[in-house]
BALOBA-1460 file (C-alpha; in Angstrom, 3 decimals):
// residues 164
<rec num="1" residu="m" x="-1.609" y="10.471" z="-31.269"/>
<rec num="2" residu="p" x="0.108" y="10.703" z="-27.257"/>
<rec num="3" residu="y" x="0.037" y="7.894" z="-25.423"/>
<rec num="4" residu="w" x="0.771" y="6.793" z="-21.557"/>
<rec num="5" residu="t" x="3.624" y="4.506" z="-20.570"/>
<rec num="6" residu="v" x="5.393" y="3.553" z="-17.704"/>
<rec num="7" residu="a" x="9.018" y="4.383" z="-16.895"/>
<rec num="8" residu="q" x="11.250" y="2.104" z="-14.438"/>
<rec num="9" residu="i" x="12.938" y="4.677" z="-12.313"/>
<rec num="10" residu="e" x="16.389" y="4.195" z="-9.888"/>
<rec num="11" residu="s" x="15.506" y="3.548" z="-6.758"/>
<rec num="12" residu="q" x="14.254" y="6.455" z="-4.510"/>
<rec num="13" residu="r" x="14.604" y="9.365" z="-7.304"/>
<rec num="14" residu="e" x="11.328" y="9.403" z="-9.041"/>
<rec num="15" residu="k" x="10.920" y="13.167" z="-8.338"/>
<rec num="16" residu="t" x="13.697" y="13.827" z="-10.083"/>
<rec num="17" residu="a" x="13.239" y="11.877" z="-13.061"/>
<rec num="18" residu="a" x="10.174" y="13.345" z="-13.291"/>
<rec num="19" residu="d" x="11.723" y="16.893" z="-12.940"/>
<rec num="20" residu="f" x="13.997" y="16.275" z="-15.474"/>
<rec num="21" residu="l" x="11.568" y="14.701" z="-17.717"/>
<rec num="22" residu="n" x="9.035" y="17.670" z="-17.142"/>
<rec num="23" residu="q" x="12.049" y="20.342" z="-18.235"/>
<rec num="24" residu="s" x="12.728" y="18.379" z="-21.453"/>
<rec num="25" residu="g" x="9.188" y="18.694" z="-22.550"/>
<rec num="26" residu="f" x="7.267" y="15.225" z="-21.640"/>
<rec num="27" residu="t" x="4.408" y="15.349" z="-19.014"/>
<rec num="28" residu="t" x="4.472" y="13.246" z="-16.120"/>
<rec num="29" residu="y" x="2.547" y="11.709" z="-13.724"/>
<rec num="30" residu="l" x="3.921" y="10.444" z="-9.949"/>
<rec num="31" residu="p" x="0.896" y="9.121" z="-7.898"/>
<rec num="32" residu="r" x="1.786" y="9.867" z="-4.197"/>
<rec num="33" residu="l" x="0.312" y="8.304" z="-0.828"/>
<rec num="34" residu="k" x="0.394" y="9.553" z="2.435"/>
<rec num="35" residu="r" x="1.937" y="7.429" z="5.196"/>
<rec num="36" residu="k" x="0.453" y="9.444" z="8.025"/>
<rec num="37" residu="r" x="-1.353" y="12.336" z="8.387"/>
<rec num="38" residu="s" x="1.716" y="14.954" z="9.230"/>
<rec num="39" residu="d" x="3.146" y="13.352" z="5.986"/>
<rec num="40" residu="e" x="3.940" y="16.368" z="3.843"/>
<rec num="41" residu="r" x="5.894" y="15.115" z="0.994"/>
<rec num="42" residu="g" x="4.170" y="11.429" z="0.696"/>
<rec num="43" residu="v" x="5.145" y="8.455" z="-1.030"/>
<rec num="44" residu="p" x="5.300" y="6.766" z="-4.400"/>
<rec num="45" residu="l" x="2.212" y="5.168" z="-5.087"/>
<rec num="46" residu="f" x="3.865" y="2.913" z="-7.783"/>
<rec num="47" residu="p" x="7.396" y="2.814" z="-6.052"/>
<rec num="48" residu="g" x="10.136" y="2.773" z="-8.443"/>
<rec num="49" residu="y" x="8.161" y="3.693" z="-11.519"/>
<rec num="50" residu="l" x="6.833" y="6.834" z="-13.413"/>
<rec num="51" residu="f" x="4.019" y="7.651" z="-15.968"/>
<rec num="52" residu="v" x="5.212" y="9.228" z="-18.828"/>
<rec num="53" residu="q" x="3.214" y="10.553" z="-21.776"/>
<rec num="54" residu="i" x="4.723" y="10.488" z="-25.121"/>
<rec num="55" residu="v" x="3.603" y="12.875" z="-28.057"/>
<rec num="56" residu="e" x="6.111" y="12.374" z="-30.177"/>
<rec num="57" residu="r" x="10.090" y="10.639" z="-29.463"/>
<rec num="58" residu="w" x="9.915" y="8.276" z="-27.031"/>
<rec num="59" residu="y" x="13.857" y="7.708" z="-27.302"/>
<rec num="60" residu="p" x="14.703" y="10.636" z="-25.058"/>
<rec num="61" residu="v" x="13.098" y="9.498" z="-22.282"/>
<rec num="62" residu="r" x="14.767" y="6.012" z="-22.169"/>
<rec num="63" residu="w" x="18.032" y="8.816" z="-21.636"/>
<rec num="64" residu="s" x="17.120" y="10.723" z="-19.362"/>
<rec num="65" residu="v" x="18.196" y="11.038" z="-15.378"/>
<rec num="66" residu="g" x="17.043" y="8.459" z="-13.319"/>
<rec num="67" residu="v" x="15.413" y="6.243" z="-15.886"/>
<rec num="68" residu="i" x="16.300" y="2.736" z="-16.285"/>
<rec num="69" residu="r" x="14.304" y="1.445" z="-18.471"/>
<rec num="70" residu="l" x="10.324" y="2.067" z="-20.488"/>
<rec num="71" residu="l" x="8.266" y="-1.087" z="-19.892"/>
<rec num="72" residu="m" x="8.511" y="-2.341" z="-23.656"/>
<rec num="73" residu="v" x="6.129" y="-4.454" z="-25.953"/>
<rec num="74" residu="g" x="8.392" y="-5.585" z="-29.052"/>
<rec num="75" residu="d" x="10.441" y="-2.591" z="-30.070"/>
<rec num="76" residu="h" x="7.889" y="0.217" z="-28.584"/>
<rec num="77" residu="p" x="7.093" y="1.244" z="-25.393"/>
<rec num="78" residu="a" x="4.120" y="-0.201" z="-23.912"/>
<rec num="79" residu="q" x="0.846" y="2.084" z="-23.986"/>
<rec num="80" residu="l" x="-1.531" y="2.339" z="-20.931"/>
<rec num="81" residu="a" x="-4.970" y="3.249" z="-21.861"/>
<rec num="82" residu="d" x="-5.914" y="6.716" z="-20.870"/>
<rec num="83" residu="s" x="-8.468" y="5.398" z="-18.559"/>
<rec num="84" residu="i" x="-5.945" y="4.058" z="-16.374"/>
<rec num="85" residu="v" x="-4.106" y="7.206" z="-15.320"/>
<rec num="86" residu="a" x="-7.878" y="8.953" z="-15.100"/>
<rec num="87" residu="a" x="-8.656" y="6.316" z="-12.847"/>
<rec num="88" residu="i" x="-5.450" y="7.139" z="-10.904"/>
<rec num="89" residu="q" x="-6.103" y="10.404" z="-10.589"/>
<rec num="90" residu="r" x="-9.795" y="10.611" z="-10.312"/>
<rec num="91" residu="r" x="-8.626" y="9.257" z="-6.273"/>
<rec num="92" residu="e" x="-6.936" y="12.257" z="-5.687"/>
<rec num="93" residu="g" x="-7.842" y="14.600" z="-2.982"/>
<rec num="94" residu="r" x="-7.524" y="18.012" z="-2.807"/>
<rec num="95" residu="d" x="-4.006" y="17.368" z="-0.939"/>
<rec num="96" residu="g" x="-2.781" y="15.573" z="-4.200"/>
<rec num="97" residu="f" x="-2.616" y="12.482" z="-3.017"/>
<rec num="98" residu="v" x="-3.851" y="9.097" z="-4.107"/>
<rec num="99" residu="k" x="-6.865" y="8.012" z="-1.131"/>
<rec num="100" residu="i" x="-7.052" y="4.359" z="-0.798"/>
<rec num="101" residu="p" x="-10.147" y="2.175" z="0.180"/>
<rec num="102" residu="k" x="-9.664" y="0.647" z="3.896"/>
<rec num="103" residu="y" x="-10.009" y="-2.885" z="3.628"/>
<rec num="104" residu="g" x="-12.807" y="-3.986" z="6.004"/>
<rec num="105" residu="l" x="-10.037" y="-6.238" z="7.792"/>
<rec num="106" residu="q" x="-6.774" y="-4.770" z="10.035"/>
<rec num="107" residu="l" x="-4.053" y="-6.043" z="10.892"/>
<rec num="108" residu="g" x="-4.288" y="-8.268" z="14.134"/>
<rec num="109" residu="q" x="-7.199" y="-8.861" z="13.811"/>
<rec num="110" residu="a" x="-9.278" y="-11.856" z="15.027"/>
<rec num="111" residu="v" x="-10.755" y="-13.914" z="11.922"/>
<rec num="112" residu="c" x="-12.909" y="-17.278" z="11.987"/>
<rec num="113" residu="v" x="-12.292" y="-19.407" z="9.027"/>
<rec num="114" residu="a" x="-15.776" y="-19.975" z="7.425"/>
<rec num="115" residu="k" x="-15.339" y="-22.518" z="4.845"/>
<rec num="116" residu="g" x="-12.656" y="-24.864" z="3.840"/>
<rec num="117" residu="s" x="-10.404" y="-27.588" z="5.486"/>
<rec num="118" residu="f" x="-9.362" y="-25.352" z="8.153"/>
<rec num="119" residu="a" x="-13.670" y="-24.199" z="8.769"/>
<rec num="120" residu="g" x="-14.021" y="-23.199" z="12.489"/>
<rec num="121" residu="h" x="-10.596" y="-22.427" z="13.338"/>
<rec num="122" residu="l" x="-9.986" y="-19.044" z="15.385"/>
<rec num="123" residu="a" x="-7.140" y="-17.399" z="13.342"/>
<rec num="124" residu="v" x="-5.315" y="-13.815" z="12.920"/>
<rec num="125" residu="f" x="-5.402" y="-11.404" z="9.552"/>
<rec num="126" residu="d" x="-1.904" y="-11.058" z="8.519"/>
<rec num="127" residu="g" x="-3.057" y="-8.592" z="5.460"/>
<rec num="128" residu="m" x="-3.586" y="-9.573" z="2.175"/>
<rec num="129" residu="a" x="-1.732" y="-11.964" z="-0.492"/>
<rec num="130" residu="g" x="-2.920" y="-10.712" z="-3.498"/>
<rec num="131" residu="h" x="-6.166" y="-10.520" z="-5.486"/>
<rec num="132" residu="d" x="-9.127" y="-11.655" z="-3.310"/>
<rec num="133" residu="r" x="-6.784" y="-13.372" z="-1.485"/>
<rec num="134" residu="s" x="-5.990" y="-13.228" z="2.886"/>
<rec num="135" residu="r" x="-2.966" y="-14.204" z="4.768"/>
<rec num="136" residu="i" x="-4.302" y="-15.575" z="8.435"/>
<rec num="137" residu="l" x="-2.084" y="-16.829" z="11.364"/>
<rec num="138" residu="l" x="-3.284" y="-19.956" z="12.519"/>
<rec num="139" residu="e" x="-2.360" y="-21.713" z="15.676"/>
<rec num="140" residu="l" x="-1.464" y="-25.347" z="14.970"/>
<rec num="141" residu="l" x="0.149" y="-28.153" z="16.981"/>
<rec num="142" residu="g" x="1.551" y="-25.113" z="19.346"/>
<rec num="143" residu="r" x="2.976" y="-23.114" z="16.684"/>
<rec num="144" residu="k" x="1.730" y="-20.178" z="14.548"/>
<rec num="145" residu="v" x="1.249" y="-21.296" z="10.944"/>
<rec num="146" residu="v" x="0.823" y="-19.081" z="7.766"/>
<rec num="147" residu="a" x="-2.188" y="-19.750" z="5.478"/>
<rec num="148" residu="v" x="-3.499" y="-18.007" z="2.226"/>
<rec num="149" residu="l" x="-7.314" y="-18.256" z="1.644"/>
<rec num="150" residu="p" x="-10.026" y="-16.923" z="-0.267"/>
<rec num="151" residu="t" x="-10.802" y="-13.692" z="1.465"/>
<rec num="152" residu="q" x="-14.454" y="-14.860" z="0.741"/>
<rec num="153" residu="d" x="-13.723" y="-17.755" z="3.218"/>
<rec num="154" residu="i" x="-12.883" y="-15.485" z="6.820"/>
<rec num="155" residu="v" x="-15.424" y="-13.751" z="8.721"/>
<rec num="156" residu="a" x="-14.194" y="-11.084" z="11.346"/>
<rec num="157" residu="l" x="-14.958" y="-11.825" z="14.761"/>
<rec num="158" residu="e" x="-14.291" y="-8.412" z="16.420"/>
<rec num="159" residu="r" x="-13.975" y="-4.644" z="14.799"/>
<rec num="160" residu="s" x="-11.339" y="-2.289" z="15.069"/>
<rec num="161" residu="n" x="-11.891" y="0.651" z="16.927"/>
<rec num="162" residu="t" x="-9.203" y="2.732" z="15.051"/>
<rec num="163" residu="t" x="-10.331" y="5.585" z="12.258"/>
<rec num="164" residu="g" x="-7.786" y="6.447" z="9.064"/>
């Protein structure tokens, strides 16, 4: 029964590796993002990785051009649920690029810490730092200090007017 696995690819050779694997009879999936509206080629959603569908033999994938290794569990490739690949494919637009929902806060946006030991402090949003954790810049003792807090503990003070 066919299954998806993940191949680690040489730096910036995802398309080359996909082409060689496709020529060898494997089905590959390389989800891409647009960096900006005028971007025609896009960039890989997962740089350095490629989804490969294994039907019978997986060993030839390992020795294909551009492939460093397969992600393994024991002595077999790790199997990725079809639903994960399908979920990524459903996010693709008509142009073939994956659409990522925008997060409510923008880089540089003013925020206020609502809970915790920094409650009431003003800060600047500096990006995400993992699942449900935000990185903020606090002004403490005359310097900017990075703090990582649960996202629900910060509140936006102003809304950015930029559209994506």
